[in-house]
C-alpha positions as CSV (number, residue, x, y, z in Angstrom):
1,M,2.6,20.7,0.0
2,E,-0.2,23.2,0.0
3,A,-0.3,25.5,3.0
4,N,-4.0,24.6,4.1
5,L,-2.7,21.1,4.8
6,S,0.1,22.2,7.1
7,S,-2.3,22.8,9.8
8,F,-3.3,19.2,9.9
9,K,-1.9,16.3,11.9
10,I,-1.4,13.1,9.8
11,I,-1.3,9.6,11.0
12,L,-0.1,6.9,8.5
13,G,-2.0,3.8,9.3
14,S,0.6,1.4,8.1
15,S,3.8,-0.2,9.4
16,S,5.2,-0.6,5.9
17,E,8.7,1.0,5.4
18,A,7.8,1.8,1.7
19,R,4.7,3.7,2.4
20,R,6.7,5.6,5.0
21,K,9.2,6.5,2.6
22,V,6.7,7.7,-0.1
23,L,4.9,9.8,2.3
24,S,8.0,11.4,3.6
25,E,9.2,12.0,0.0
26,M,5.8,14.0,-0.4
27,G,7.0,16.3,2.3
28,Y,4.6,15.4,5.0
29,E,5.2,15.0,8.5
30,F,3.2,12.3,10.2
31,T,2.8,9.7,13.1
32,I,2.6,5.9,12.6
33,M,0.1,3.6,13.8
34,S,-0.4,0.1,12.5
35,A,-3.8,-1.6,12.4
36,D,-3.0,-5.3,12.9
37,I,-6.0,-6.8,11.3
38,D,-6.6,-10.3,10.1
39,E,-6.6,-9.5,6.4
40,K,-7.4,-13.0,5.4
41,A,-10.7,-12.6,7.3
42,I,-12.0,-10.0,4.6
43,R,-12.9,-11.5,1.2
44,K,-14.4,-9.7,-1.7
45,E,-15.4,-10.8,-5.2
46,K,-13.6,-8.1,-7.1
47,P,-9.9,-7.1,-6.2
48,E,-10.9,-3.4,-6.2
49,E,-13.5,-3.9,-3.8
50,L,-11.0,-5.9,-1.6
51,V,-8.3,-3.4,-1.4
52,V,-10.7,-0.6,-0.5
53,A,-12.5,-2.9,2.1
54,L,-9.1,-3.7,3.6
55,A,-8.1,-0.1,4.0
56,E,-11.6,0.6,5.6
57,A,-11.0,-2.3,8.0
58,K,-7.6,-0.8,8.9
59,A,-9.1,2.8,9.4
60,E,-11.8,1.2,11.8
61,A,-9.1,-0.9,13.8
62,I,-7.1,2.3,14.4
63,L,-10.1,4.4,15.1
64,G,-11.1,1.9,17.7
65,R,-7.8,2.5,19.5
66,L,-8.2,6.3,19.5
67,S,-10.5,8.5,21.6
68,I,-12.5,10.2,18.7
69,D,-14.2,12.6,20.8
70,D,-10.7,14.2,21.6
71,F,-10.1,14.7,17.9
72,K,-13.5,16.1,17.4
73,K,-12.7,18.7,20.1
74,D,-9.0,19.2,18.9
75,A,-8.2,22.6,17.2
76,E,-5.9,20.8,14.8
77,P,-7.8,18.3,12.7
78,T,-6.2,15.0,12.1
79,L,-6.3,13.1,8.9
80,L,-5.7,9.3,8.9
81,I,-4.4,7.5,5.9
82,T,-4.8,3.8,5.4
83,S,-4.1,1.7,2.4
84,D,-3.9,-1.7,1.0
85,Q,-2.3,-3.5,-1.9
86,V,-2.7,-6.8,-3.8
87,V,-0.9,-8.1,-6.9
88,I,-2.9,-9.6,-9.8
89,Y,-1.4,-12.4,-11.8
90,E,-3.3,-14.0,-14.7
91,G,-6.6,-12.8,-13.1
92,V,-5.8,-14.1,-9.7
93,V,-5.2,-11.9,-6.6
94,R,-2.0,-12.6,-4.7
95,E,-1.4,-11.3,-1.3
96,K,1.7,-11.8,1.0
97,P,3.2,-15.2,0.3
98,A,2.5,-17.8,3.0
99,S,5.9,-19.4,2.6
100,K,9.4,-19.1,0.9
101,E,8.0,-21.9,-1.5
102,E,5.2,-19.7,-2.4
103,A,7.3,-16.7,-2.8
104,R,9.6,-18.6,-5.1
105,K,6.6,-19.8,-7.3
106,F,5.3,-16.1,-7.6
107,L,8.7,-14.7,-8.6
108,K,9.0,-17.6,-11.1
109,D,5.8,-16.7,-12.7
110,Y,6.6,-13.0,-13.0
111,S,9.9,-14.0,-14.9
112,G,9.5,-13.2,-18.7
113,G,5.8,-12.3,-17.7
114,H,3.6,-9.4,-16.3
115,A,1.8,-8.7,-13.1
116,A,-0.2,-5.8,-12.0
117,T,-0.6,-4.1,-8.6
118,L,-3.8,-2.7,-7.3
119,G,-3.5,-0.5,-4.3
120,S,-6.1,1.6,-2.4
121,V,-5.8,4.8,-0.3
122,L,-8.4,5.7,2.3
123,V,-8.3,9.3,3.9
124,T,-10.3,9.7,7.1
125,N,-10.8,13.1,8.6
126,L,-11.1,12.3,12.5
127,K,-12.6,15.8,13.3
128,T,-15.6,15.8,10.8
129,G,-15.9,12.1,10.1
130,F,-15.4,12.7,6.3
131,R,-13.9,9.5,4.6
132,K,-13.1,8.6,1.0
133,G,-11.2,5.9,-0.7
134,E,-10.0,5.1,-4.1
135,W,-7.8,2.7,-5.9
136,D,-4.8,2.7,-8.4
137,R,-3.6,0.1,-10.7
138,V,-0.2,-0.4,-12.3
139,E,1.0,-2.9,-15.0
140,I,4.6,-4.4,-14.6
141,Y,6.4,-6.2,-17.4
142,F,9.5,-8.4,-16.6
143,H,12.5,-9.7,-18.5
144,E,13.5,-13.3,-17.4
145,I,14.6,-13.4,-14.0
146,P,17.6,-15.8,-13.2
147,D,17.1,-18.4,-10.6
148,E,20.0,-17.2,-8.5
149,V,18.4,-13.8,-8.5
150,I,15.1,-15.5,-7.1
151,D,17.3,-17.5,-4.5
152,K,19.0,-14.3,-3.3
153,L,15.7,-12.5,-2.9
154,I,14.2,-15.4,-0.9
155,E,17.2,-15.5,1.2
156,E,17.0,-11.7,1.9
157,G,13.5,-12.2,3.0
158,D,11.9,-8.8,2.2
159,V,9.7,-10.5,-0.4
160,L,8.0,-12.6,2.2
161,Y,6.3,-9.4,3.6
162,V,4.8,-7.7,0.6
163,A,1.9,-8.4,-1.6
164,G,2.6,-11.0,-4.4
165,G,6.3,-11.1,-3.3
166,L,6.6,-8.1,-5.5
167,L,9.4,-5.5,-4.8
168,I,10.4,-3.9,-7.8
169,E,12.5,-1.1,-6.2
170,N,14.7,-3.8,-4.7
171,P,18.1,-3.4,-6.4
172,L,18.4,-7.3,-7.1
173,I,15.1,-7.1,-9.1
174,S,15.2,-3.8,-10.7
175,P,17.3,-4.7,-13.5
176,Y,14.7,-7.3,-14.6
177,V,12.0,-4.8,-14.7
178,K,11.2,-4.2,-18.4
179,E,8.4,-1.6,-18.1
180,V,6.1,-0.1,-15.5
181,V,2.8,1.3,-16.8
182,G,1.9,3.6,-14.0
183,T,4.0,5.0,-11.1
184,T,6.7,3.2,-9.1
185,D,5.2,4.9,-5.8
186,S,1.9,3.1,-6.4
187,V,3.7,-0.2,-6.8
188,M,5.6,0.6,-3.5
189,G,1.9,0.8,-1.8
190,L,1.2,4.7,-1.8
191,P,0.3,6.2,-5.0
192,K,1.3,10.0,-4.4
193,A,-1.1,11.8,-6.7
194,L,-4.0,9.8,-5.3
195,T,-3.0,10.3,-1.7
196,D,-2.5,14.2,-2.4
197,K,-5.9,14.4,-4.0
198,L,-7.7,12.6,-1.3
199,L,-5.9,14.5,1.5
200,K,-7.2,17.8,-0.2
201,E,-10.7,16.6,-0.4
202,A,-10.7,15.6,3.1
203,I,-9.9,19.0,4.6
């Protein structure tokens, strides 16, 4: 972490455990606020536009709950990080599974096949109003995933709360990941290199 970033307060606008873990690994101290928006109400034709629009909507929802004037006067500038992620399978965007049945179908589709994650990062400087967002794409190739592993993943339940039911860092699924073209932190929902780049640009 560079010294000039250490004078900043950081808010992670996400309740995701995985994003929290990635940002901690990057060496940043931060507070957490979740956006609680209706993600299904925002639709875009291109998945790249969708993930950036969702990150912007999350930023707006959080900013609406904060007193921005206080941040403008504050000696310590504050940076807000928001992000979103979808999974793309055969050209179709997948968000969080709506049911256990849908999660099972998603996982069966990945078995012996491939999917991509598309994640956005948006950084907003609450003091200056600067805002910039970009996206990152990762391709994931799978070996055949046994039905009993899929059953265990559904029973465990974590796959129901992530885009496309895709959790490659889960110890049950990781042995069946053949190749990741990109970074695991991006698949977890917060690409480190992109987050660092945008934080530095925002100060």
